[in-house]
matplotlib code that plots the C-alpha trace (Angstrom):
import matplotlib.pyplot as plt

x = [100.1, 100.2, 102.0, 98.6, 96.7, 99.5, 99.0, 95.7, 96.1, 98.3, 96.7, 93.0, 95.5, 96.8, 93.1, 92.2, 94.8, 93.9, 90.8, 91.6, 93.9, 91.1, 88.1, 90.1, 91.8, 88.2, 86.5, 89.0, 88.3, 84.5, 85.3, 87.3, 85.1, 82.3, 84.0, 84.9, 80.6, 80.2, 82.4, 81.7, 78.1, 79.6, 81.2, 77.1, 76.2, 78.7, 77.4, 73.9, 75.3, 77.7, 74.1, 71.5, 73.9, 73.7, 70.3, 69.8, 71.9, 70.4, 67.0, 68.0, 69.6, 66.3, 64.0, 65.7, 64.1, 61.3, 60.1, 56.0, 57.5, 56.9, 55.4, 58.5, 61.3, 58.7, 59.1, 62.2, 62.8, 60.3, 62.6, 65.6, 64.3, 62.8, 66.2, 68.2, 66.3, 66.5, 69.7, 70.7, 72.5, 76.1, 75.6, 71.9, 72.1, 69.8, 66.9, 64.5, 66.6, 68.0, 64.6, 63.1, 66.8, 66.5, 62.5, 63.3, 66.6, 64.6, 61.7, 64.0, 66.2, 62.4, 62.2, 64.9, 64.8, 61.7, 63.2, 65.8, 63.0, 62.0, 65.4, 65.4, 61.9, 64.3, 67.2, 68.9, 69.0, 70.3, 72.8, 73.3, 77.3, 75.9, 72.8, 75.9, 78.3, 76.3, 74.2, 77.8, 79.1, 75.1, 75.4, 79.5, 77.9, 75.5, 77.9, 79.4, 76.7, 76.6, 80.4, 80.2, 77.1, 78.3, 81.3, 79.4, 77.3, 80.6, 81.9, 79.0, 79.5, 82.7, 81.6, 78.5, 80.5, 83.3, 80.7, 78.7, 81.3, 82.1, 83.0, 82.8, 79.5, 78.7, 81.0, 79.5, 76.7, 78.2, 79.0, 76.3, 77.3, 74.5, 75.0, 74.5, 72.4, 72.5, 72.2, 69.3, 67.2, 63.3, 60.2, 59.8, 63.6, 63.8, 61.1, 61.5, 59.4, 55.8, 56.2, 54.0, 53.1]
y = [-202.3, -201.6, -198.0, -197.1, -197.1, -195.7, -192.7, -192.6, -192.6, -190.0, -187.8, -188.8, -186.9, -184.2, -183.4, -184.5, -181.7, -178.9, -179.0, -179.2, -176.0, -174.1, -175.2, -173.8, -171.1, -169.7, -170.2, -168.1, -166.2, -166.0, -165.5, -163.0, -161.0, -161.5, -159.8, -157.0, -156.9, -157.2, -154.2, -152.2, -152.7, -151.4, -147.9, -147.7, -147.6, -146.0, -142.7, -143.6, -144.1, -140.9, -138.7, -140.0, -139.0, -135.5, -134.8, -134.7, -131.8, -130.4, -130.9, -130.0, -126.3, -125.8, -126.0, -123.1, -120.8, -122.5, -123.6, -123.9, -125.7, -128.5, -131.3, -131.6, -131.3, -134.7, -136.3, -135.8, -137.5, -139.8, -141.3, -141.1, -143.5, -145.9, -145.9, -146.4, -149.5, -150.8, -153.0, -155.2, -158.2, -158.3, -161.7, -161.8, -157.9, -159.9, -157.2, -157.1, -156.2, -153.1, -152.5, -151.8, -150.5, -147.9, -147.1, -146.4, -143.8, -142.2, -141.2, -139.7, -138.1, -136.7, -135.4, -133.8, -132.0, -130.8, -129.6, -128.2, -125.6, -125.1, -123.5, -121.4, -119.1, -118.2, -115.5, -116.3, -119.7, -120.0, -116.7, -119.2, -120.5, -123.7, -124.3, -123.8, -126.1, -128.5, -128.0, -128.8, -130.8, -132.8, -132.3, -133.5, -136.7, -136.8, -136.6, -139.3, -142.0, -141.8, -142.0, -145.5, -145.9, -145.7, -148.2, -151.1, -151.2, -151.1, -154.0, -156.3, -155.6, -157.4, -159.8, -160.8, -161.0, -163.2, -166.0, -165.9, -166.3, -170.7, -172.2, -170.4, -170.0, -173.9, -173.2, -171.0, -172.3, -175.3, -174.0, -171.6, -168.4, -166.2, -162.3, -159.6, -157.6, -153.9, -150.5, -149.1, -145.8, -146.8, -145.2, -141.7, -140.9, -138.4, -136.7, -133.8, -134.0, -131.5, -128.9, -126.0, -123.5]
z = [-145.1, -148.4, -149.7, -151.0, -147.8, -146.1, -148.3, -147.9, -144.1, -144.3, -146.5, -144.5, -141.1, -142.7, -143.8, -140.2, -138.6, -141.2, -140.6, -136.6, -136.8, -138.9, -136.9, -133.7, -135.0, -136.4, -132.8, -131.9, -133.7, -133.5, -130.3, -130.1, -132.0, -130.3, -126.9, -129.2, -129.2, -125.9, -125.3, -127.8, -126.9, -123.0, -124.0, -126.0, -122.5, -120.6, -122.5, -121.5, -118.3, -118.5, -120.2, -117.1, -114.2, -115.9, -115.9, -112.5, -112.2, -115.1, -113.7, -110.2, -111.8, -114.2, -111.7, -110.0, -112.9, -114.6, -111.2, -113.0, -115.4, -113.3, -115.4, -118.4, -115.3, -113.8, -117.5, -117.5, -113.8, -114.9, -118.2, -117.0, -114.5, -117.4, -119.1, -116.3, -115.0, -118.6, -119.6, -121.6, -121.0, -123.6, -123.8, -125.1, -127.7, -129.4, -131.8, -129.3, -126.7, -128.7, -130.0, -125.7, -125.2, -127.8, -126.8, -123.4, -124.2, -127.1, -124.6, -122.5, -125.1, -126.9, -122.6, -122.7, -126.3, -124.1, -121.4, -124.0, -124.9, -121.7, -121.2, -123.6, -122.3, -119.9, -120.6, -116.8, -116.5, -119.9, -119.1, -115.7, -114.8, -114.1, -116.5, -119.7, -118.3, -117.7, -121.9, -122.7, -121.3, -122.2, -126.0, -125.6, -124.6, -126.8, -129.5, -127.3, -128.0, -131.0, -132.0, -129.7, -131.4, -135.3, -133.0, -131.8, -135.5, -137.5, -134.2, -134.9, -139.2, -139.1, -137.2, -139.0, -142.1, -140.4, -139.2, -142.4, -144.8, -145.8, -144.6, -140.9, -141.4, -141.0, -138.1, -136.8, -136.8, -134.8, -132.4, -131.6, -132.9, -133.8, -135.9, -134.1, -133.8, -134.9, -133.2, -134.9, -134.6, -133.5, -135.8, -135.3, -134.0, -136.9, -135.7, -133.2, -130.2, -130.4, -127.5, -126.6, -124.3]

ax = plt.figure().add_subplot(projection="3d")
ax.plot(x, y, z, "-o")
ax.set_aspect("equal")
plt.show()
């Protein structure tokens, strides 16, 4: 073999090995980041589940003091049932699935807001130790939900940025790594619910 052919062959092999190593390393990092997104999503769901678990106790406590507020209590129970039935597969965190999930959670948040307004109408209920404890736990859970949603969005941003940079974007497209949707507020979530008696 000619010396030029050997050098060319060696260069091609080195380039192929370097490209293969880069591809393997990038693929493994994309997999790790995708799993981090899924883990962050599961933490969001955990906090929503914690909130859903607190609601029956809260409703029962309010029921004893405000029995004639049946429609508000039923609204909370119904919203909780819908929210706990709605799940999003961590393997398919599409924008549409997240929007549906957020819509059911927003409905529950609005129902809880109406319940808290009702509770303000009953001084004995506000003074009840169980109610105060549940209210504090619920407020803490809402803060945890917010924190976990922020963490999810940051993890999704890191992942999206990583897979969209050149030349990884070519590899990500070939291997089926798609951009991750963000957890966003749905339209109207910034408006407080109107409660009339």
